[in-house]
N, C-alpha and C positions, 0 to 999 in steps of 0.2 A: 208122318210123325203121329204117334199116339198121344192121347190127351194127358197121359201120365208123365210125359217127358217135356212138358212146357210150363211156363209161368214161374212165379216166385217159389212155389212149393217144391219144385224140382231142383232149385238152386242149392248149393252148399250154404250152410249158415253164415260162413265168413262173407260170401258174396252178398247175401241179403243184408247183413249188417253194414257193409260198405255202401250199398244203395240207400239204406235208411239214414246213415250219417250224412250222405250228400244232401238229402232232403232237409234234414235239420239245419245243416250249414247254410243252405240257400234261404231258408226261412229266417234265420238270424240276420243274414246280410240284407234281406228285404225289410227287416223290422217287423215281421209278422209273427215271430215266435213269442211264446209267452214266457216271461221271466218270473219265476216263483219268488215271492218274498218269504222270509223265514216264518212269518205268521201264517201265510197261506199253506205252506208245506206242513206246518204243525197241525192246522185244522184238518187238512186232507188225511194226514196220518191217523188222526183220531177217528175219522169217519170210516176208515178202511174196513174194519170188521163189524160195523154195526148192523148192516143189512142181513148177513147170514145169522147173526145171533138173534135178531128179531123174528126170524122165521122158525127157529128151532122149537119153541114151545107149541106152535101150531101143528107141527109135523110129528111131534113125539107121540100123541095118542094114536095116530094111524099106525105107526110102527109097532107099538105095544100090542095092538089088537090083531096085527097081521100074523104073528107067530103062533 
């Protein structure tokens, strides 16, 4: 068996989704899964794009001088 034909990367996406949902279901049954509150989700959504935006001004001068 070659290395390319094993592991999760070689599985079809549907099968990977099935295994992932099994893990999520088990975590909820055990009480270890995180339940998002509305406020937590809102805060996380606001943070989503802040990191890439903060890096752009620093990288802009490099790209301008490279051309």
